[in-house]
C-alpha positions in Angstrom: 214.1 86.2 222.2 215.6 89.7 221.6 218.5 90.1 219.2 220.7 91.4 222.1 220.0 88.1 224.0 220.7 86.0 220.9 223.9 88.0 220.3 225.2 87.0 223.7 224.6 83.4 222.8 226.4 84.0 219.5 229.4 85.5 221.3 229.6 82.2 223.3 229.1 80.1 220.2 230.4 82.3 217.3 230.1 79.7 214.5 226.9 79.6 212.4 225.7 76.4 210.7 222.9 76.1 208.2 223.6 72.6 206.9 223.2 69.6 209.1 225.7 67.7 206.9 228.4 70.2 208.1 227.5 70.9 211.7 230.4 72.4 213.7 230.4 71.2 217.3 229.2 74.1 219.6 227.8 76.1 216.7 224.4 77.8 216.3 222.2 76.1 213.7 219.8 78.4 211.8 216.9 76.4 210.3 216.5 78.2 207.0 213.8 77.4 204.5 214.5 76.5 200.9 212.4 76.0 197.8 212.4 72.2 198.5 213.1 71.9 202.2 212.3 73.3 205.6 215.3 73.0 207.9 213.0 73.2 210.9 212.6 69.5 210.4 216.4 69.0 210.9 216.7 71.0 214.1 216.9 68.0 216.4 219.3 66.3 214.1 221.5 69.4 214.2 221.5 69.4 218.0 222.4 65.7 218.1 225.2 66.4 215.7 226.8 68.8 218.1 225.1 72.2 217.6 224.7 74.1 220.9 221.4 75.8 219.8 219.0 75.6 216.9 217.1 78.7 215.8 213.7 77.7 214.4 210.5 79.4 213.4 208.1 76.5 213.7 206.9 75.7 217.2 206.2 72.1 216.2 209.9 71.4 216.2 210.8 73.0 219.6 212.0 69.7 221.1 213.9 71.2 224.1 215.3 74.4 225.6 218.1 74.5 223.1 215.6 75.3 220.3 215.2 79.1 220.1 211.8 80.0 218.5 211.7 83.2 216.4 209.2 84.7 214.0 211.4 84.2 211.0 214.8 82.5 210.9 216.1 84.3 207.8 215.2 87.8 209.2 216.7 86.8 212.5 220.0 85.8 210.9 220.1 89.1 209.0 219.3 91.1 212.2 222.0 89.2 214.1 224.5 90.1 211.4 223.4 93.7 211.5 223.9 93.8 215.2 227.3 92.2 215.0 228.4 94.6 212.2 227.5 97.6 214.5 229.9 96.3 217.1 232.8 96.3 214.6 235.2 99.2 214.3 237.0 98.0 211.2 236.8 99.1 207.5 234.3 97.0 205.6 234.7 97.2 201.8 231.5 96.3 199.9 231.6 95.6 196.2 229.1 94.7 193.5 228.9 94.9 189.7 227.8 93.1 186.6 231.1 91.3 186.0 234.4 90.8 187.9 233.0 90.9 191.4 234.7 87.8 192.7 238.0 88.3 190.9 238.2 91.9 192.2 237.2 90.7 195.7 240.0 88.1 195.6 242.5 90.6 194.3 241.7 93.2 197.0 241.9 90.5 199.7 245.3 89.3 198.3 246.7 92.9 198.4 245.3 93.9 201.8 246.3 90.6 203.4 249.9 91.6 202.8 249.5 93.9 205.8 246.2 93.3 207.5 244.3 90.3 208.9 241.6 90.4 206.3 238.4 88.4 206.0 236.8 88.2 202.5 233.6 86.5 201.2 234.2 82.8 200.7 233.3 81.5 197.3 230.1 83.1 196.1 228.3 83.7 199.4 227.1 87.1 198.2 223.4 87.0 198.6 220.8 87.6 201.3 222.0 84.5 203.1 225.7 84.6 202.3 226.3 88.2 203.3 225.0 87.8 206.8 226.9 84.5 207.2 230.1 86.3 206.1 229.5 89.2 208.5 229.0 86.8 211.3 232.3 85.1 210.5 234.2 88.3 211.3 236.2 87.7 214.5 237.9 90.1 216.9 241.3 89.5 215.3 240.1 90.7 211.8 241.3 94.2 210.9 239.4 94.5 207.6 236.6 92.8 205.7 235.9 92.6 201.9 232.2 91.7 201.3 231.0 90.8 197.8 227.3 91.6 197.1 225.4 90.1 194.2 221.9 90.9 193.0 219.5 90.0 190.3 216.7 92.4 191.1 216.0 95.9 192.5 216.5 96.7 196.2 218.7 93.6 196.8 221.9 95.6 197.1 220.0 98.1 199.3 219.1 95.2 201.6 222.7 93.8 201.6 224.1 97.2 202.4 221.9 97.4 205.5 223.5 94.1 206.7 227.2 94.7 205.6 227.1 98.5 206.3 230.1 99.1 204.1 232.4 102.0 205.1 234.0 101.8 201.6 232.5 100.6 198.3 233.2 99.6 194.7 231.1 98.9 191.7 233.2 97.0 189.2 231.0 97.8 186.2 227.5 97.8 184.9 226.3 95.8 181.9 223.8 93.3 180.6 223.1 90.6 183.2 220.0 89.4 185.1 218.0 91.5 182.6 214.9 89.5 183.5 215.1 90.6 187.2 216.4 94.1 186.7 214.2 95.0 183.7 217.0 96.1 181.3 220.3 97.8 181.5 218.9 101.0 183.1 217.5 98.7 185.8 220.9 97.2 186.3 222.4 100.6 186.8 219.7 101.5 189.3 220.1 98.3 191.2 223.9 98.3 191.4 223.8 102.0 192.2 222.1 101.2 195.5 225.6 100.8 196.8 226.5 104.4 195.9 223.2 105.4 197.5 224.2 103.8 200.8 227.7 105.4 200.7 226.2 108.8 200.0 223.8 108.5 203.0 226.5 107.1 205.3 229.4 109.3 204.2 231.4 106.3 203.0 234.2 106.2 200.5 233.6 105.1 196.9 236.3 103.8 194.6 235.3 104.6 191.1 236.7 103.4 187.8 237.1 106.6 185.9 237.3 104.9 182.5 233.7 103.9 182.8 231.3 106.7 181.7 228.4 104.8 183.2 230.1 104.7 186.7 231.1 108.3 186.4 227.6 109.3 185.6 226.2 107.2 188.4 228.4 108.8 191.0 228.0 112.3 189.7 224.2 112.2 189.7 224.5 111.2 193.4 227.1 113.9 194.1 229.2 111.5 196.2 231.4 113.4 198.6 234.2 110.9 199.2 235.5 109.5 195.9 238.8 107.9 195.0 239.3 107.3 191.3 241.4 104.8 189.4 241.9 103.9 185.7 244.2 104.3 182.7 244.1 107.9 181.7 241.9 110.4 183.6 243.6 113.2 185.5 241.1 112.4 188.3 242.8 109.1 189.0 244.8 108.6 192.2 246.2 105.4 190.6 246.8 105.2 186.9 247.8 102.0 185.2 248.5 100.8 181.6 248.6 97.3 180.2 252.1 96.3 179.0 251.5 92.7 178.0 248.8 90.0 177.6 250.6 86.9 176.5 248.5 85.4 177.9 248.9 86.7 181.4 248.5 90.4 182.1 251.4 92.6 183.0 251.0 96.3 183.7 252.7 99.4 184.8 251.1 101.7 187.4 251.8 104.8 189.3 250.3 107.5 191.4 249.0 110.9 190.3 251.6 113.6 190.0 254.5 111.2 190.6 256.9 110.0 187.9 257.7 106.6 189.5 256.2 103.6 187.7 255.9 100.1 189.1 255.8 97.0 187.0 253.8 94.0 188.1 253.0 90.6 186.5 249.7 88.9 187.2 248.4 85.3 186.7 245.2 86.6 185.2 244.3 86.6 181.5 242.0 89.0 179.7 242.4 92.7 179.2 239.0 93.1 181.0 240.8 92.2 184.2 242.9 95.3 184.1 240.3 97.5 185.9 240.0 94.7 188.5 243.7 94.8 189.2 243.8 98.6 189.3 240.9 98.6 191.8 243.0 96.3 194.1 246.0 98.5 193.6 244.0 101.7 194.3 242.5 100.2 197.5 245.9 99.0 198.7 247.4 102.4 198.1 244.4 104.1 199.9 245.1 101.9 203.0 248.8 102.9 203.0 250.4 99.7 201.7 253.7 100.3 200.0 254.1 99.4 196.3 256.1 96.3 197.0 253.3 94.9 199.2 250.7 95.8 196.6 252.7 94.1 193.8 253.3 91.1 195.9 249.5 90.7 196.4 248.8 91.0 192.7 251.6 88.6 191.7 250.6 85.9 194.2 246.9 85.8 193.3 246.1 82.8 191.2 242.6 82.3 189.9 241.2 78.9 190.9 237.5 79.6 190.4 236.9 79.0 186.7 237.1 82.8 186.1 239.8 83.9 183.6 241.7 80.7 184.5 244.2 79.2 182.0 244.5 75.4 182.1 246.9 73.5 180.0 245.9 69.9 179.1 247.8 67.3 177.2 246.7 68.7 173.9 245.2 72.2 174.4 245.3 75.5 176.2 242.0 76.2 177.8 240.6 79.6 178.9 238.2 78.4 181.6 235.7 81.2 182.1 232.6 79.2 182.7 231.6 80.2 186.2 229.0 82.6 184.7 228.1 84.5 181.6 226.1 87.4 180.3 226.3 89.5 177.1 228.8 91.9 178.6 231.2 89.2 179.8 230.8 87.2 176.6 231.9 90.1 174.5 235.1 90.8 176.4 235.9 87.1 176.6 235.6 86.8 172.8 237.7 90.0 172.4 240.4 88.5 174.6 240.6 85.4 172.5 240.9 87.5 169.4 243.9 89.4 170.9 245.7 86.3 172.0 248.6 84.9 169.9 247.6 81.3 169.0 247.9 79.2 165.8 244.5 77.6 166.2 241.6 79.1 168.1 238.3 77.5 169.2 235.3 79.1 170.8 232.9 77.0 172.9 230.1 79.2 174.1 227.1 78.1 176.3 223.8 79.7 176.9 223.4 82.8 179.0 220.7 82.5 181.7 218.2 85.1 183.1 217.9 87.1 179.9 214.1 87.1 180.0 212.5 88.6 176.8 215.9 89.6 175.5 217.2 86.0 175.4 216.8 85.4 171.6 218.2 88.8 170.6 221.1 88.7 173.0 222.1 85.1 172.0 221.9 86.0 168.3 224.0 89.1 168.9 226.7 87.0 170.6 226.7 84.6 167.6 227.3 87.5 165.2 230.1 88.9 167.3 231.7 85.5 167.7 231.6 84.8 163.9 233.1 88.2 163.1 236.1 87.2 165.3 238.8 85.1 163.6 238.8 81.6 164.9 239.1 78.1 163.5 236.0 76.7 165.0 232.8 78.0 166.7 230.7 75.8 168.9 227.5 77.0 170.6 225.8 74.9 173.3 222.3 75.3 174.8 218.7 75.7 174.0 218.9 79.4 173.2 221.8 79.1 170.9 220.4 76.0 169.3 217.3 78.0 168.2 219.6 80.0 165.9 221.2 77.0 164.2 219.5 77.4 160.8 220.8 81.0 160.4 224.5 80.6 160.9 227.5 78.5 159.7 228.7 77.1 162.9 228.4 74.0 165.1 225.3 73.9 167.5 224.5 71.4 170.2 221.3 71.5 172.3 223.1 70.1 175.4 226.5 69.7 176.8 226.1 65.9 176.6 225.7 66.2 172.8 228.9 68.4 172.6 230.8 65.8 174.8 229.7 63.0 172.4 231.0 65.0 169.5 234.3 65.8 171.2 234.8 62.1 171.9 234.3 61.3 168.2 236.3 64.2 166.7 238.7 65.6 169.4 240.0 69.1 169.4 243.8 69.2 169.6 246.6 71.7 169.5 244.3 74.6 170.1 243.6 77.6 172.4 240.0 77.0 173.5 237.7 79.6 175.1 235.0 77.9 177.2 232.4 80.4 178.4 228.8 79.9 179.6 226.4 80.4 182.4 226.9 78.4 185.6 223.8 76.3 184.9 225.4 75.0 181.7 228.1 73.2 183.7 230.6 73.5 180.9 233.4 72.2 183.2 232.2 68.8 182.1 233.9 69.4 178.7 237.3 69.9 180.2 238.3 66.2 180.5 237.5 65.8 176.8 239.8 68.7 175.7 
């Protein structure tokens, strides 16, 4: 079946399902393969659950005419999303970066939604499957889309750009993450820079954080034609902002180039490292002609609920929940944020960083040193990589989260401000009920 024909069916059934446990009646089921499953085997089950069609790539499971046989289900899903994107006449803002992608995406969405019917990536659907699913969820009533794009190796952002086809783009930052897949920090720059490459080729608009020398260099080497800058000091900036408070939530003052008027706004985010993320949302809101009151309303209303820079008060402690993910760059700024916070008693609980490859030992040791140079009352490191360093430093080390939980039950932490930071795979949210 040609993509144009499949697209006509999609227009009649514009909901895509990939999980037979969550089949929407009248949807199109795409039988994607995983590491441990082949959804072709669930095609009939999807139809019985209410799917209108099942797109499969194994003829053995073509049980009736509602099964659409293609060469490759994933490629077909991506091609369908590309075709749908080409029919859309709305701004699509693509963003990537080492840290802050999801928070920045949510902030941009919160601001733009003050004026526009905006669709944004749900959760963390930012990969080769999530991006096409997000594009295919754009409906005629949507006026803008904000698409998050993640990557852990070269050419992944390039692929996602061919699907999302962003008219506008943003790289939050570049740093040490997925070093195993990217092959070092320079590989990260090259991989994330594929978004700039796409914008250069397509004549799109890039929003660039002018405080970042790495981003400035990346866009200058590509000689991007349409650039809008934001930051704290550069005369290049269309939007300039300064932090006025972090106690513990960020407050800032911002204004526009060559105008004396300043606007104050309070956020519900903690961590000075979120200042560029907020300024990016302000800059994009200003670019799309929202007034300052609308922009500030979006920033003020956004409340993190995704374990990123989220402050949670328990009966006995104040927790900085930042355990959705971790890499050396985000670890450093999280530790720095704790150092700057006013608190009588501080505790660091840091979990292993994944996908560090050959750099794992050196990067984990470097984080231990940075943590121990920061004033706190207690330092707890959890995970196999950190545990390997236990003989070399005066701190508390646990091989697993279960060991840490057992210790917390025996000797509870109370009346403290506690930073909890680690990679998603460490599942450090398990500690919260014991704090």
